Backbone of each chain as ProteinMPNN parsed JSONL, in Angstrom:
{"seq_chain_A": "MIQSFYNLLQRLVGENVDFILVGGFAGVVYGSSYVTQDIDICCDFSVDNLFRLYKAIADLQPVHRMTPRKIKFRLTKVNAGQFKNLYLDTDMGQLDCLSFIEGVGDYQKVKQASNIIKFENIKLRVLNLDNLIKAKQAMNRPKDRQIAIELETIKKC", "coords_chain_A": {"N_chain_A": [[-18.686, 13.184, -5.987], [-18.086, 10.632, -3.572], [-15.157, 10.227, -1.995], [-13.598, 7.348, -1.821], [-11.415, 4.864, -0.914], [-11.804, 2.203, -0.779], [-14.102, 1.734, -2.597], [-12.798, 2.526, -4.897], [-10.964, 0.49, -5.034], [-12.774, -1.772, -5.388], [-13.836, -1.096, -7.836], [-11.479, -1.697, -9.585], [-11.115, -4.325, -9.171], [-13.517, -5.2, -10.201], [-13.425, -4.868, -12.804], [-11.458, -6.57, -13.494], [-8.819, -5.952, -13.41], [-5.292, -6.787, -13.124], [-3.485, -6.531, -10.39], [-1.623, -5.73, -7.558], [-2.006, -4.837, -4.112], [0.022, -2.477, -2.599], [2.248, -0.596, -0.615], [1.535, 2.041, 1.701], [-1.265, 1.753, 2.148], [-1.578, -0.935, 1.887], [-0.28, -1.611, 4.264], [-2.246, -0.618, 6.029], [-4.118, -2.677, 5.728], [-3.0, -4.614, 7.032], [-2.919, -3.74, 9.548], [-1.719, -1.384, 10.207], [-1.476, 2.013, 11.716], [-1.295, 4.153, 10.337], [-2.263, 7.009, 8.264], [-2.893, 7.168, 5.008], [-2.711, 8.987, 1.978], [-2.964, 8.034, -0.439], [-3.423, 5.167, -2.886], [-1.329, 2.787, -3.406], [-0.529, 0.615, -6.013], [0.75, -2.305, -7.468], [1.232, -3.048, -10.755], [0.318, -5.035, -13.697], [1.728, -3.97, -16.531], [0.927, -4.332, -19.119], [-0.711, -3.87, -22.27], [-3.403, -4.689, -22.477], [-4.093, -4.97, -19.863], [-3.822, -2.321, -18.954], [-5.793, -1.086, -20.364], [-8.01, -2.234, -19.161], [-7.674, -1.178, -16.621], [-8.004, 1.71, -17.181], [-10.582, 1.64, -18.146], [-11.865, 0.999, -15.696], [-11.471, 3.476, -14.278], [-12.202, 5.598, -15.746], [-14.365, 7.227, -15.748], [-13.994, 8.709, -13.383], [-12.477, 11.162, -13.723], [-9.72, 10.991, -14.092], [-6.393, 12.326, -13.588], [-3.057, 13.111, -14.534], [-1.268, 13.365, -11.647], [1.247, 14.363, -11.04], [1.995, 16.193, -12.936], [2.362, 19.564, -13.701], [0.144, 20.892, -14.735], [-1.963, 19.242, -14.207], [-2.549, 17.117, -16.288], [-4.942, 15.391, -18.3], [-5.646, 11.913, -17.908], [-5.407, 9.823, -20.466], [-5.873, 7.076, -22.312], [-4.516, 5.521, -25.036], [-4.099, 3.42, -27.968], [-1.776, 4.148, -29.041], [-0.197, 5.426, -27.067], [-0.367, 3.431, -24.92], [1.661, 1.567, -24.51], [3.781, 2.869, -23.394], [3.963, 3.689, -20.801], [5.481, 3.458, -17.568], [5.246, 3.871, -14.878], [2.359, 5.16, -13.13], [0.925, 8.12, -11.88], [-1.792, 8.975, -10.602], [-4.691, 11.085, -10.03], [-7.955, 10.913, -8.903], [-11.543, 11.142, -8.737], [-11.93, 9.502, -6.586], [-9.819, 9.564, -5.049], [-6.202, 9.388, -4.682], [-4.207, 7.426, -6.971], [-1.637, 5.505, -7.438], [0.208, 3.791, -9.737], [2.374, 1.298, -10.164], [5.254, -0.311, -11.677], [7.421, -1.633, -10.705], [8.556, -2.672, -7.519], [10.545, -1.284, -5.182], [12.959, -3.192, -3.326], [11.504, -5.513, -3.77], [10.734, -6.165, -6.35], [9.83, -6.805, -9.783], [6.403, -6.735, -11.395], [5.849, -9.61, -11.389], [7.401, -10.732, -9.518], [6.443, -9.308, -7.367], [3.759, -10.28, -7.191], [4.155, -12.969, -6.779], [4.864, -12.657, -4.242], [2.725, -12.037, -2.711], [-0.55, -12.185, -0.773], [-3.759, -13.464, -1.091], [-6.442, -11.541, -0.014], [-9.547, -11.67, 1.649], [-12.224, -9.461, 1.592], [-15.261, -7.748, 2.505], [-16.897, -8.047, 0.005], [-15.072, -8.495, -1.913], [-12.281, -9.964, -3.364], [-8.721, -9.493, -2.732], [-5.269, -9.105, -4.042], [-2.678, -8.726, -1.955], [0.537, -7.511, -1.142], [2.674, -9.491, 0.824], [3.205, -9.433, 4.391], [5.963, -9.612, 5.217], [7.312, -8.832, 2.925], [6.292, -6.378, 2.312], [7.53, -4.956, 4.565], [10.157, -5.185, 3.663], [9.969, -3.578, 1.34], [9.367, -1.168, 2.377], [11.619, -0.722, 3.962], [13.578, -0.533, 1.993], [12.822, 1.985, 0.669], [13.781, 3.785, 2.482], [13.064, 6.262, 3.51], [12.387, 8.63, 6.092], [9.78, 8.552, 6.955], [8.991, 6.091, 5.785], [10.77, 4.364, 7.134], [9.794, 4.378, 9.714], [7.247, 3.393, 9.314], [7.931, 0.914, 8.629], [8.953, -0.133, 11.13], [6.718, -0.164, 12.573], [5.261, -1.989, 11.207], [6.883, -4.343, 11.55], [6.505, -4.5, 14.227], [3.761, -5.26, 14.278], [3.951, -7.685, 13.1], [5.222, -9.053, 15.187], [3.319, -9.027, 17.19]], "CA_chain_A": [[-18.501, 11.861, -5.71], [-17.484, 10.558, -2.255], [-13.926, 9.684, -2.008], [-13.585, 6.072, -1.014], [-10.429, 3.769, -1.447], [-12.609, 0.833, -0.974], [-14.821, 1.761, -3.865], [-11.742, 2.529, -5.931], [-10.414, -0.948, -5.329], [-13.823, -2.437, -5.978], [-13.778, -0.893, -9.447], [-10.406, -2.272, -10.14], [-11.448, -5.747, -9.13], [-14.76, -5.462, -11.077], [-12.895, -4.781, -14.207], [-10.566, -7.71, -13.579], [-7.287, -5.466, -13.401], [-4.21, -7.504, -12.52], [-2.685, -5.58, -9.511], [-1.387, -6.043, -6.114], [-1.87, -3.704, -3.308], [1.282, -2.315, -1.938], [2.398, 0.627, 0.062], [0.941, 2.253, 2.974], [-2.641, 1.071, 2.205], [-1.536, -2.569, 2.174], [-0.045, -1.526, 5.581], [-3.527, -0.428, 6.862], [-4.846, -3.865, 5.64], [-2.399, -5.567, 8.066], [-3.032, -3.094, 10.883], [-0.862, -0.094, 10.366], [-2.319, 2.958, 12.067], [-0.806, 5.53, 9.794], [-3.331, 7.483, 7.457], [-2.212, 7.405, 3.852], [-3.564, 9.747, 1.131], [-2.928, 7.351, -1.829], [-3.344, 3.828, -3.016], [-0.305, 2.274, -4.307], [-0.747, -0.812, -6.601], [1.972, -2.695, -8.41], [0.244, -3.695, -11.802], [0.851, -5.474, -15.089], [1.734, -2.748, -17.497], [0.583, -4.833, -20.433], [-1.591, -3.024, -22.916], [-4.83, -5.254, -22.052], [-4.315, -4.698, -18.347], [-3.94, -0.942, -18.779], [-7.043, -0.751, -20.846], [-8.88, -2.544, -18.128], [-7.483, -0.141, -15.471], [-8.523, 2.848, -17.678], [-12.108, 1.482, -18.059], [-12.379, 0.967, -14.234], [-11.335, 4.845, -13.606], [-12.302, 6.657, -16.79], [-15.326, 8.35, -15.337], [-13.564, 9.4, -12.244], [-11.677, 12.358, -14.029], [-8.336, 10.835, -13.853], [-5.343, 13.146, -14.172], [-1.643, 12.76, -13.901], [-0.978, 14.265, -10.626], [2.706, 14.783, -10.854], [2.174, 17.196, -13.936], [1.864, 20.848, -13.158], [-1.3, 21.418, -15.025], [-2.831, 17.974, -13.984], [-3.11, 16.732, -17.512], [-6.01, 14.383, -18.182], [-5.176, 10.64, -18.27], [-6.051, 9.376, -21.533], [-5.029, 5.83, -22.675], [-4.828, 5.202, -26.432], [-3.298, 2.281, -28.457], [-0.418, 4.622, -29.275], [0.494, 5.575, -25.576], [-0.571, 2.468, -23.909], [2.935, 0.904, -24.218], [4.903, 3.901, -22.995], [4.0, 3.971, -19.342], [6.319, 2.479, -16.589], [4.434, 4.091, -13.663], [1.051, 6.218, -13.432], [0.56, 8.905, -10.712], [-3.032, 9.554, -10.828], [-5.513, 11.5, -9.029], [-9.197, 10.595, -9.348], [-12.494, 11.613, -7.853], [-12.074, 8.595, -5.477], [-8.533, 9.526, -4.436], [-4.965, 9.313, -5.636], [-3.893, 6.017, -7.214], [-0.296, 5.312, -7.998], [0.383, 2.517, -10.469], [3.814, 1.099, -10.362], [5.643, -1.566, -12.363], [8.581, -2.133, -9.992], [8.554, -2.326, -6.136], [11.925, -1.338, -4.57], [13.19, -4.309, -2.378], [10.781, -6.683, -4.125], [10.961, -6.524, -7.836], [8.762, -6.318, -10.995], [5.107, -7.354, -11.091], [5.752, -11.027, -11.425], [8.012, -11.009, -8.331], [5.361, -8.796, -6.324], [2.647, -11.162, -7.245], [4.643, -14.152, -6.013], [5.241, -12.296, -2.759], [1.484, -11.622, -2.265], [-1.347, -13.0, -0.243], [-5.14, -12.96, -1.367], [-7.159, -11.258, 1.24], [-10.979, -11.478, 1.331], [-12.87, -8.314, 2.345], [-16.632, -7.83, 2.405], [-17.346, -8.634, -1.235], [-14.079, -8.584, -2.949], [-10.807, -10.495, -2.988], [-7.648, -8.646, -3.227], [-3.927, -9.562, -3.824], [-1.949, -7.713, -1.156], [1.936, -7.771, -0.809], [2.659, -10.025, 2.114], [3.865, -8.642, 5.402], [7.587, -9.603, 5.18], [7.928, -8.106, 1.712], [5.893, -5.068, 2.613], [8.658, -4.512, 5.418], [11.424, -5.09, 2.889], [9.746, -2.481, 0.387], [9.602, 0.025, 3.249], [12.999, -0.472, 4.375], [14.118, -0.126, 0.736], [12.513, 3.219, 0.39], [14.673, 4.542, 3.305], [12.725, 7.696, 3.899], [12.065, 8.618, 7.511], [8.34, 7.899, 7.156], [8.99, 4.542, 5.551], [11.431, 3.616, 8.174], [8.868, 4.421, 10.819], [6.114, 2.422, 9.035], [8.62, -0.502, 8.772], [9.104, -0.575, 12.453], [5.357, -0.477, 12.962], [4.998, -3.409, 10.493], [7.547, -5.264, 12.244], [5.831, -4.79, 15.552], [2.581, -6.023, 13.937], [4.386, -9.079, 12.93], [5.484, -9.78, 16.531], [2.01, -9.056, 18.041]], "C_chain_A": [[-17.659, 11.637, -4.391], [-16.246, 9.809, -2.515], [-13.821, 8.487, -1.156], [-12.378, 5.095, -1.584], [-11.048, 2.426, -1.539], [-13.309, 0.698, -2.27], [-13.891, 1.803, -5.065], [-11.315, 1.001, -6.217], [-11.573, -1.903, -5.785], [-14.008, -2.398, -7.439], [-12.722, -1.577, -10.156], [-10.67, -3.809, -10.347], [-12.439, -6.122, -9.971], [-14.417, -5.563, -12.525], [-11.676, -5.777, -14.533], [-8.992, -7.089, -13.896], [-6.457, -6.226, -12.601], [-3.428, -6.558, -11.739], [-2.687, -6.275, -8.246], [-1.317, -4.756, -5.292], [-0.659, -3.795, -2.557], [1.314, -1.105, -1.147], [1.692, 0.641, 1.326], [-0.4, 1.667, 3.226], [-2.635, -0.29, 2.443], [-1.055, -2.623, 3.775], [-1.26, -1.513, 6.471], [-4.254, -1.845, 6.822], [-4.376, -4.764, 6.834], [-2.491, -4.988, 9.541], [-2.534, -1.922, 11.237], [-1.856, 0.984, 10.846], [-2.037, 4.293, 11.372], [-1.94, 5.736, 8.639], [-2.372, 7.887, 6.082], [-3.302, 8.082, 2.902], [-3.699, 9.081, -0.241], [-3.078, 5.813, -1.765], [-2.27, 3.554, -3.969], [-0.559, 0.817, -4.748], [0.515, -1.115, -7.624], [1.088, -3.493, -9.404], [1.069, -4.04, -13.027], [0.795, -4.342, -16.034], [1.4, -3.2, -18.898], [-0.556, -3.882, -21.087], [-3.188, -3.298, -22.506], [-5.091, -4.769, -20.693], [-4.516, -3.18, -18.229], [-5.302, -0.591, -19.345], [-8.186, -1.19, -19.706], [-8.821, -1.491, -16.85], [-8.267, 1.207, -15.994], [-10.189, 2.69, -17.599], [-12.715, 1.61, -16.587], [-12.326, 2.549, -13.641], [-11.843, 5.973, -14.608], [-13.387, 7.838, -16.507], [-14.977, 8.928, -14.058], [-12.494, 10.666, -12.543], [-10.344, 12.168, -13.833], [-7.334, 11.788, -14.491], [-4.125, 12.589, -13.642], [-1.375, 13.805, -13.076], [0.26, 14.975, -10.462], [2.895, 16.006, -11.961], [1.411, 18.478, -13.453], [0.429, 21.385, -13.509], [-2.303, 20.146, -15.06], [-3.463, 17.416, -15.386], [-4.101, 15.461, -17.267], [-5.31, 13.064, -18.66], [-5.848, 9.954, -19.378], [-5.119, 8.226, -22.072], [-5.465, 5.634, -24.121], [-3.934, 3.967, -26.779], [-1.903, 2.79, -28.741], [0.268, 4.829, -27.917], [0.468, 4.389, -24.644], [0.753, 1.622, -23.549], [4.015, 1.704, -23.66], [4.999, 4.043, -21.475], [4.811, 2.941, -18.563], [5.625, 2.782, -15.273], [3.281, 5.26, -13.843], [0.752, 6.827, -12.036], [-0.611, 9.574, -10.959], [-3.829, 10.249, -9.652], [-6.896, 11.352, -9.655], [-10.257, 11.073, -8.41], [-12.674, 10.737, -6.586], [-10.723, 8.68, -4.792], [-7.311, 9.195, -5.401], [-4.689, 7.729, -5.65], [-2.68, 5.988, -8.039], [-0.174, 3.833, -8.518], [1.821, 2.203, -10.769], [4.13, -0.293, -10.883], [6.729, -2.406, -11.583], [8.392, -1.623, -8.426], [10.14, -2.433, -5.55], [11.988, -2.337, -3.45], [12.481, -5.555, -2.585], [11.057, -7.142, -5.371], [9.971, -6.021, -8.688], [7.438, -6.932, -10.438], [4.902, -8.756, -10.779], [6.283, -11.372, -9.979], [7.059, -10.507, -7.235], [4.239, -9.747, -6.19], [3.047, -12.411, -6.611], [4.67, -14.025, -4.481], [3.82, -11.57, -2.048], [0.515, -12.656, -1.723], [-2.776, -12.614, -0.965], [-5.809, -12.759, -0.094], [-8.715, -11.016, 0.917], [-11.569, -10.367, 2.147], [-14.333, -8.667, 2.251], [-17.174, -8.712, 1.326], [-16.286, -8.642, -2.199], [-12.779, -9.32, -2.473], [-9.816, -9.702, -3.534], [-6.307, -9.322, -3.13], [-3.35, -8.458, -3.034], [-0.576, -8.282, -0.847], [1.995, -8.256, 0.59], [3.58, -9.289, 3.127], [5.454, -8.499, 5.338], [8.015, -8.724, 4.057], [7.388, -6.63, 1.617], [6.958, -4.336, 3.435], [9.65, -4.205, 4.612], [11.26, -3.793, 2.027], [9.877, -1.248, 1.202], [10.789, 0.448, 3.664], [13.893, -0.008, 3.163], [14.111, 1.365, 0.359], [13.477, 4.24, 1.204], [14.389, 6.007, 3.609], [12.349, 7.619, 5.295], [10.713, 7.981, 7.741], [8.166, 6.583, 6.83], [9.625, 3.719, 6.653], [10.477, 3.377, 9.438], [7.764, 3.434, 10.725], [6.672, 0.951, 9.174], [8.621, -0.98, 10.068], [7.681, -0.957, 12.971], [4.861, -1.89, 12.365], [5.664, -4.501, 11.253], [7.047, -5.511, 13.632], [4.485, -5.469, 15.416], [2.876, -7.531, 13.747], [4.647, -9.814, 14.224], [4.339, -9.878, 17.436], [1.268, -10.125, 17.903]], "O_chain_A": [[-16.68, 12.34, -4.14], [-16.286, 8.802, -3.222], [-13.934, 8.555, 0.068], [-12.496, 4.614, -2.711], [-10.717, 1.633, -2.42], [-13.16, -0.298, -2.978], [-14.159, 1.201, -6.105], [-11.319, 0.441, -7.314], [-11.281, -2.812, -6.562], [-14.267, -3.369, -8.151], [-12.961, -2.044, -11.269], [-10.496, -4.418, -11.402], [-12.395, -7.226, -10.512], [-15.05, -6.254, -13.323], [-11.054, -5.783, -15.596], [-8.147, -7.717, -14.534], [-6.768, -6.393, -11.422], [-2.703, -5.771, -12.348], [-3.47, -7.153, -7.886], [-0.699, -3.762, -5.673], [-0.266, -4.808, -1.98], [0.222, -0.551, -1.024], [1.309, -0.352, 1.945], [-0.693, 1.156, 4.306], [-3.516, -0.842, 3.101], [-1.408, -3.568, 4.48], [-1.355, -2.222, 7.473], [-4.938, -2.179, 7.789], [-5.127, -5.489, 7.487], [-2.194, -5.642, 10.541], [-2.762, -1.387, 12.323], [-3.015, 0.915, 10.436], [-2.484, 5.365, 11.78], [-2.477, 4.751, 8.133], [-1.417, 8.663, 6.076], [-4.505, 7.835, 2.979], [-4.467, 9.535, -1.089], [-2.879, 5.223, -0.703], [-2.255, 3.979, -5.124], [-0.773, -0.071, -3.923], [1.075, -0.309, -8.366], [0.349, -4.409, -9.044], [2.151, -3.548, -13.348], [-0.296, -3.82, -16.26], [1.607, -2.416, -19.824], [-1.245, -3.183, -20.344], [-4.017, -2.418, -22.275], [-6.153, -4.228, -20.383], [-5.357, -2.777, -17.426], [-5.946, 0.254, -18.723], [-9.145, -0.458, -19.463], [-9.814, -1.098, -16.239], [-9.1, 1.729, -15.253], [-10.917, 3.524, -17.061], [-13.776, 2.172, -16.317], [-13.025, 2.861, -12.677], [-11.872, 7.152, -14.255], [-13.328, 9.005, -16.894], [-15.795, 9.739, -13.623], [-11.766, 11.083, -11.642], [-9.697, 13.121, -13.399], [-7.362, 12.049, -15.693], [-4.017, 11.848, -12.665], [-1.241, 14.962, -13.476], [0.349, 16.036, -9.844], [3.882, 16.735, -11.864], [0.276, 18.533, -12.978], [-0.271, 22.106, -12.798], [-3.268, 20.075, -15.821], [-4.676, 17.296, -15.557], [-4.061, 14.711, -16.292], [-4.534, 13.056, -19.615], [-6.959, 9.486, -19.128], [-3.907, 8.347, -22.246], [-6.662, 5.585, -24.403], [-3.118, 3.543, -25.961], [-0.94, 2.024, -28.704], [1.375, 4.312, -27.765], [1.217, 4.353, -23.668], [0.886, 1.077, -22.454], [5.12, 1.196, -23.472], [6.025, 4.476, -20.95], [4.817, 1.747, -18.861], [5.437, 1.807, -14.546], [3.406, 6.16, -14.674], [0.366, 6.101, -11.12], [-0.576, 10.685, -11.489], [-3.606, 9.979, -8.472], [-7.037, 11.636, -10.845], [-9.895, 11.413, -7.284], [-13.405, 11.092, -5.661], [-10.496, 7.829, -3.932], [-7.396, 8.835, -6.575], [-4.863, 6.954, -4.709], [-2.678, 6.394, -9.202], [-0.423, 2.852, -7.818], [2.414, 2.865, -11.621], [3.443, -1.278, -10.612], [6.909, -3.61, -11.765], [8.137, -0.457, -8.125], [10.786, -3.479, -5.498], [11.071, -2.324, -2.629], [12.66, -6.539, -1.867], [11.525, -8.258, -5.597], [9.326, -4.999, -8.45], [7.332, -7.49, -9.346], [3.986, -9.139, -10.051], [5.684, -12.206, -9.299], [6.871, -11.215, -6.246], [3.802, -9.99, -5.066], [2.22, -12.934, -5.864], [4.546, -14.938, -3.665], [3.831, -10.775, -1.108], [0.619, -13.833, -2.065], [-2.898, -11.467, -1.395], [-5.796, -13.603, 0.802], [-9.063, -10.247, 0.02], [-11.392, -10.371, 3.366], [-14.644, -9.816, 1.937], [-17.744, -9.787, 1.51], [-16.612, -8.806, -3.374], [-12.34, -9.236, -1.326], [-9.93, -9.229, -4.665], [-6.141, -10.101, -2.191], [-3.519, -7.3, -3.415], [-0.48, -9.403, -0.347], [1.474, -7.604, 1.495], [4.561, -8.64, 2.765], [6.055, -7.427, 5.401], [8.963, -7.951, 4.188], [7.966, -5.785, 0.935], [7.298, -3.204, 3.088], [10.136, -3.076, 4.681], [12.192, -2.993, 1.94], [10.492, -0.297, 0.718], [11.114, 1.63, 3.773], [14.817, 0.79, 3.323], [15.078, 1.941, -0.139], [13.881, 5.297, 0.72], [15.26, 6.826, 3.903], [11.978, 6.523, 5.716], [10.517, 7.068, 8.543], [7.339, 5.888, 7.422], [9.18, 2.642, 7.049], [10.441, 2.311, 10.052], [7.352, 2.763, 11.672], [6.062, 0.014, 9.688], [8.326, -2.159, 10.262], [7.504, -1.934, 13.698], [4.193, -2.717, 12.986], [5.032, -5.51, 11.567], [7.155, -6.62, 14.154], [4.074, -6.188, 16.327], [2.152, -8.431, 14.173], [4.354, -11.001, 14.367], [4.329, -10.695, 18.357], [0.217, -10.233, 18.536]]}, "seq_chain_B": "MKTKSKTKTVGKKISRKDQIKKAKACGIDVSALTANLRRTPYERIMRHQVALDTFLMLRKAKRI", "coords_chain_B": {"N_chain_B": [[43.073, -34.267, 16.004], [41.625, -31.781, 14.283], [38.398, -30.128, 14.516], [35.891, -28.663, 12.426], [34.44, -25.614, 13.44], [31.074, -25.464, 14.612], [29.635, -23.337, 14.883], [27.349, -20.771, 13.737], [26.823, -17.86, 12.208], [24.295, -16.069, 12.888], [21.323, -14.092, 11.85], [20.614, -11.162, 13.617], [18.032, -11.707, 15.794], [15.11, -10.22, 16.839], [13.24, -9.965, 19.902], [9.737, -10.37, 20.793], [9.114, -8.763, 22.914], [11.296, -6.746, 22.86], [10.87, -5.659, 20.439], [8.47, -4.373, 20.755], [9.18, -2.433, 22.618], [11.218, -1.116, 21.104], [9.392, -0.035, 19.272], [7.815, 1.658, 20.768], [9.62, 3.477, 21.713], [10.131, 4.755, 19.45], [7.902, 6.342, 19.186], [5.661, 5.034, 18.381], [2.248, 3.998, 18.784], [1.551, 1.592, 20.422], [-0.686, 0.381, 21.502], [-2.772, 1.076, 19.816], [-2.153, -0.246, 17.602], [-2.48, -2.916, 18.467], [-5.129, -2.819, 19.032], [-6.112, -2.461, 16.303], [-5.39, -4.989, 15.284], [-7.202, -6.651, 16.211], [-9.439, -6.191, 14.707], [-11.094, -6.82, 11.522], [-9.658, -6.995, 8.251], [-11.2, -5.413, 6.555], [-12.746, -3.865, 8.294], [-10.496, -2.301, 9.235], [-9.777, -0.856, 6.9], [-12.077, 0.637, 6.62], [-12.188, 2.225, 9.039], [-9.818, 3.56, 8.542], [-10.598, 5.098, 6.244], [-12.417, 6.834, 7.486], [-10.758, 8.262, 9.177], [-9.064, 9.503, 7.23], [-10.908, 10.991, 5.705], [-11.54, 12.788, 7.826], [-9.049, 14.164, 8.127], [-8.725, 15.231, 5.538], [-10.952, 16.942, 5.622], [-10.305, 18.593, 7.574], [-7.916, 19.88, 6.656], [-9.025, 21.256, 4.6], [-10.525, 23.216, 5.867], [-11.198, 26.394, 6.841], [-9.789, 29.125, 8.575], [-11.698, 31.158, 10.977]], "CA_chain_B": [[42.322, -33.902, 14.909], [40.815, -30.569, 14.378], [37.176, -30.214, 13.869], [35.199, -27.416, 12.078], [33.485, -24.964, 14.379], [29.697, -25.585, 14.141], [29.038, -22.02, 15.234], [26.977, -20.165, 12.624], [26.518, -16.327, 12.345], [22.726, -15.954, 12.617], [20.918, -12.656, 11.874], [20.01, -10.782, 14.957], [16.55, -11.726, 15.952], [14.663, -9.374, 18.055], [12.19, -10.715, 20.6], [8.556, -9.457, 20.833], [9.186, -7.667, 24.024], [12.207, -5.818, 22.511], [10.292, -4.975, 19.262], [7.405, -3.428, 21.301], [10.05, -1.457, 23.236], [11.655, -0.221, 20.117], [8.295, 0.732, 18.62], [7.43, 2.693, 21.794], [10.857, 4.497, 21.741], [10.073, 5.566, 18.049], [6.705, 7.001, 19.152], [4.498, 4.206, 17.901], [1.301, 3.749, 19.709], [1.342, 0.038, 20.192], [-2.157, 0.028, 21.849], [-3.601, 1.378, 18.567], [-1.877, -1.441, 16.812], [-3.232, -4.229, 19.095], [-6.597, -2.703, 18.732], [-6.278, -2.76, 14.999], [-5.269, -6.291, 14.998], [-8.444, -7.2, 16.654], [-10.487, -5.97, 13.59], [-10.948, -7.449, 10.288], [-8.945, -5.995, 7.254], [-12.369, -4.444, 5.944], [-12.952, -2.741, 9.35], [-9.425, -1.355, 9.331], [-9.875, 0.042, 5.801], [-13.161, 1.573, 6.732], [-11.689, 3.066, 9.935], [-8.855, 4.495, 7.836], [-11.41, 6.02, 5.575], [-13.079, 7.85, 8.295], [-9.553, 9.245, 9.58], [-8.619, 10.229, 6.048], [-11.901, 12.07, 5.554], [-11.299, 13.874, 8.884], [-7.864, 14.719, 7.799], [-8.998, 16.207, 4.341], [-11.863, 18.026, 5.906], [-9.557, 19.684, 8.554], [-6.988, 20.503, 5.681], [-9.695, 22.2, 3.764], [-11.185, 24.113, 6.936], [-10.536, 27.893, 6.838], [-9.82, 29.846, 9.856], [-12.778, 32.041, 10.866]], "C_chain_B": [[41.519, -32.703, 15.045], [39.616, -30.71, 13.712], [36.633, -28.786, 13.616], [34.242, -26.9, 13.196], [32.006, -25.135, 13.706], [29.062, -24.157, 14.252], [28.738, -21.25, 13.984], [26.629, -18.575, 13.135], [24.956, -16.336, 12.012], [22.346, -14.534, 12.683], [20.276, -12.381, 13.164], [18.455, -10.879, 15.035], [16.165, -11.017, 17.242], [13.35, -10.019, 18.667], [10.951, -9.757, 20.492], [8.604, -8.302, 21.824], [10.191, -6.378, 23.588], [11.669, -4.914, 21.31], [9.368, -4.073, 19.731], [8.152, -2.196, 21.973], [10.659, -0.559, 22.21], [10.526, 0.743, 19.448], [7.921, 1.969, 19.605], [8.351, 3.851, 21.645], [10.754, 5.363, 20.587], [8.758, 6.297, 18.11], [5.459, 6.254, 18.614], [3.525, 3.92, 18.897], [0.801, 2.175, 19.485], [-0.202, -0.257, 20.55], [-3.128, 0.141, 20.596], [-3.272, 0.229, 17.715], [-2.499, -2.682, 17.16], [-4.694, -4.035, 18.805], [-7.018, -2.943, 17.247], [-6.253, -4.171, 14.604], [-6.43, -7.112, 15.394], [-9.594, -7.038, 15.637], [-10.077, -6.747, 12.372], [-10.314, -6.454, 9.331], [-9.999, -4.903, 6.63], [-12.563, -3.466, 7.062], [-11.731, -1.795, 9.39], [-9.344, -0.385, 8.176], [-11.06, 1.041, 5.979], [-12.844, 2.643, 7.79], [-10.612, 4.05, 9.365], [-9.459, 5.604, 7.081], [-11.872, 7.137, 6.294], [-11.744, 8.823, 8.755], [-9.077, 10.004, 8.442], [-9.627, 11.277, 5.727], [-11.851, 13.053, 6.496], [-10.207, 14.848, 8.556], [-8.076, 15.743, 6.632], [-9.866, 17.296, 4.799], [-11.158, 19.099, 6.803], [-8.625, 20.557, 7.674], [-7.756, 21.571, 4.848], [-10.288, 23.368, 4.645], [-10.374, 25.591, 6.865], [-10.624, 28.421, 8.112], [-10.833, 30.854, 9.862], [-12.418, 33.111, 12.011]], "O_chain_B": [[40.713, -32.654, 15.975], [39.535, -31.24, 12.604], [36.843, -27.86, 14.399], [33.417, -27.615, 13.763], [31.797, -24.976, 12.503], [27.994, -23.92, 13.688], [29.648, -21.029, 13.185], [26.25, -18.253, 14.262], [24.533, -16.614, 10.89], [22.93, -13.78, 13.461], [19.531, -13.177, 13.737], [17.735, -10.148, 14.356], [16.679, -11.138, 18.354], [12.504, -10.538, 17.939], [11.067, -8.576, 20.168], [8.221, -7.153, 21.603], [9.931, -5.218, 23.907], [11.937, -3.718, 21.188], [9.352, -2.959, 19.207], [7.703, -1.058, 21.841], [10.642, 0.66, 22.385], [10.675, 1.931, 19.161], [7.764, 3.113, 19.179], [7.958, 5.006, 21.479], [11.173, 6.52, 20.605], [8.442, 6.904, 17.086], [4.382, 6.823, 18.439], [3.984, 3.559, 19.981], [-0.015, 1.713, 18.688], [-0.848, -1.078, 19.899], [-4.097, -0.599, 20.425], [-4.203, -0.27, 17.083], [-2.992, -3.434, 16.32], [-5.401, -4.954, 18.391], [-8.07, -3.514, 16.959], [-6.982, -4.578, 13.7], [-6.589, -8.227, 14.897], [-10.614, -7.719, 15.746], [-8.959, -7.235, 12.208], [-10.397, -5.242, 9.533], [-9.678, -3.765, 6.288], [-12.546, -2.266, 6.789], [-11.915, -0.59, 9.564], [-8.919, 0.757, 8.353], [-10.987, 2.174, 5.505], [-13.143, 3.817, 7.573], [-10.574, 5.228, 9.723], [-9.069, 6.77, 7.144], [-11.775, 8.282, 5.85], [-11.811, 10.048, 8.651], [-8.68, 11.151, 8.645], [-9.229, 12.416, 5.484], [-12.091, 14.204, 6.132], [-10.329, 16.069, 8.655], [-7.682, 16.906, 6.714], [-9.634, 18.458, 4.465], [-11.428, 20.299, 6.741], [-8.526, 21.768, 7.871], [-7.215, 22.608, 4.464], [-10.516, 24.445, 4.094], [-9.154, 25.752, 6.844], [-11.62, 28.132, 8.775], [-10.958, 31.5, 8.821], [-13.164, 34.069, 12.217]]}, "name": "protein", "num_of_chains": 2, "seq": "MIQSFYNLLQRLVGENVDFILVGGFAGVVYGSSYVTQDIDICCDFSVDNLFRLYKAIADLQPVHRMTPRKIKFRLTKVNAGQFKNLYLDTDMGQLDCLSFIEGVGDYQKVKQASNIIKFENIKLRVLNLDNLIKAKQAMNRPKDRQIAIELETIKKCMKTKSKTKTVGKKISRKDQIKKAKACGIDVSALTANLRRTPYERIMRHQVALDTFLMLRKAKRI"}
């Protein structure tokens, strides 16, 4: 299967998953020139939403990529309420699902700080540029500081 | 009669020119950014995919 972040996002939108695009890939949407290897989303970790997420990616061989043996991601009624974050690898690329964004807040706060952006055939919620900069600054890793400077420059251009 | 000072401490705002200077000093390719800003978000995503695919292909490549 061809890895394509756009197709992965299409799937999430198609299954009505409540999420906001954050992280480096949101930066790409605003014009960042950095290449990122994963998609970061902030999502509602309610059981219903997690099942929609699971349905969207179940056939993409999702695994917990932070586990040494790359344990398969299986969602059940028992474990659905136990996750705070999910770091997944799928046939269409890495997908990190986060319940909290440093510098912005929880899902509701992130949603309030988002814009809806229309692409070719989908509409996506994307963390707005000001809050994306805040999130990058809050991470305070050299890579994130560099991206924050780039995003600040985009804002001024 | 003394009057209160109306001077406010305002957060340091950086001009566009200074921001671009700062970005260049950090090694950011500002021309790549301005070129990206002329594209639609969808075009930016598609170009990113091409760059990522190339990166992954090169990472997998073996020395012969």
